[in-house]
C-alpha positions in Angstrom: 0.0 0.3 0.2 1.1 3.2 -0.9 1.9 5.9 2.1 -0.2 8.5 0.3 -3.1 5.9 0.5 -3.0 6.0 4.2 -3.6 9.1 5.0 -6.9 9.5 3.6 -8.0 6.3 5.0 -7.2 7.3 8.4 -9.0 10.8 7.7 -12.1 8.9 6.3 -12.2 6.7 9.5 -11.7 9.8 11.8 -14.8 11.4 9.9 -16.8 8.2 10.2 -15.9 8.4 14.2 -16.9 12.0 14.5 -20.3 11.2 12.8 -20.9 8.3 15.0 -20.2 10.5 18.0 -22.4 13.2 16.9 -25.4 10.8 16.2 -24.7 9.5 20.0 -24.7 13.1 21.4 -27.7 14.1 19.3 -29.6 11.0 20.6 -29.0 11.8 24.6 -29.7 15.5 23.9 -32.8 14.4 22.1 -34.2 11.8 25.0 -33.1 14.3 27.8 -35.2 16.9 26.0 -38.4 14.9 26.1 -37.4 14.0 29.9 -37.1 17.9 30.3 -40.8 18.7 28.8 -42.2 16.0 31.2 -41.0 18.5 34.0 -43.2 21.1 32.9 -46.0 19.6 34.8 -44.3 20.0 38.2 -43.7 22.9 40.3 -41.1 25.6 39.4 -38.7 24.5 42.3 -39.2 20.6 41.1 -38.5 21.7 37.3 -35.2 23.6 38.1 -34.3 20.6 40.3 -34.9 18.2 37.5 -33.3 20.2 34.6 -29.6 20.7 37.0 -29.9 16.8 37.7 -30.4 16.3 33.9 -27.3 18.7 33.1 -25.2 17.2 35.7 -25.7 13.8 34.5 -24.9 15.1 31.0 -22.0 16.8 31.9 -20.2 14.4 34.6 -21.3 11.0 33.4 -22.7 11.0 29.7 -20.0 13.1 27.9 -17.2 11.3 29.2 -19.0 8.2 28.5 -19.9 9.0 24.8 -16.1 9.0 23.8 -16.4 5.0 24.2 -19.0 4.5 21.3 -16.4 5.0 18.9 -14.3 2.4 20.8 -17.2 -0.1 20.6 -17.8 0.2 17.2 -13.9 0.1 16.3 -13.9 -3.2 18.1 -16.7 -4.7 16.6 -15.0 -3.7 13.2 -17.3 -1.1 11.7 -14.8 1.3 10.5 -13.0 -1.4 8.8 -14.1 -4.8 8.1 -17.8 -3.8 7.5 -17.1 -2.0 4.3 -16.4 -5.2 2.7 -19.6 -6.4 3.6 -23.0 -5.9 1.2 -25.0 -3.1 1.8 -27.9 -5.0 3.8 -25.3 -6.7 5.9 -23.1 -3.7 6.5 -26.5 -2.1 8.0 -27.0 -5.1 10.1 -23.6 -5.2 11.4 -23.9 -1.1 12.1 -27.3 -1.7 14.0 -26.1 -4.6 15.8 -22.9 -2.5 16.8 -24.9 0.2 17.6 -27.1 -1.6 20.3 -24.0 -3.2 21.8 -22.8 0.3 22.3 -25.8 1.7 23.7 -26.2 -1.1 26.0 -22.7 -0.7 27.0 -22.7 2.7 27.8 -26.2 2.8 29.8 -24.9 0.0 31.8 -21.8 1.7 32.5 -23.9 4.9 33.2 -26.2 3.0 35.8 -23.2 1.2 37.5 -21.2 4.4 38.3 -21.9 6.3 41.3 -24.4 9.2 41.4 -26.0 7.7 38.2 -29.5 7.5 39.5 -30.6 10.7 37.5 -31.3 9.2 34.0 -34.7 8.3 33.7 -35.4 4.8 32.3 -37.5 6.3 29.3 -34.7 8.4 28.3 -32.3 5.5 28.3 -35.0 3.7 26.0 -35.3 6.5 23.9 -31.4 7.0 23.5 -30.9 3.5 22.9 -33.5 3.5 19.8 -32.3 6.7 18.5 -28.8 5.3 18.4 -29.7 2.0 17.1 -31.8 3.8 14.4 -29.1 6.9 13.5 -25.8 4.5 13.2 -27.4 2.5 10.3 -29.3 5.3 9.0 -26.4 7.3 8.4 -24.6 4.7 6.7 -27.6 4.2 4.6 -27.5 7.6 3.4 -23.9 7.4 2.4 -25.0 4.5 0.1 -27.8 6.3 -1.4 -26.2 9.5 -1.9 
């Protein structure tokens, strides 16, 4: 392999990793927004406390853990070997890798101290959006 061909490949993998990280961040922000909208039915004080807890969860627990998602994808071969698969098999591989990454991140999140702030509904929404978004972005890549 030519040395000039290595740099563009590393650049493409880096772009895929950044896109996957953005999908994970967007999914959690959307899940937390749904939970925050449910706080509107409570008193003003409970809304402030609930939003502060969600902000604390996102900044102290989720943000550091979200960096692990590209690592999960890399371990499952999503950045290297899945490119040789057919489109349907690559999308299934992306969905299964996203499911494993979401479950791994949520498990680690619930096992860490001070992690009782994430409601189960947010975890469900997050996992669903990641499992749909990760193969979805690859499907868009193949159709464009």
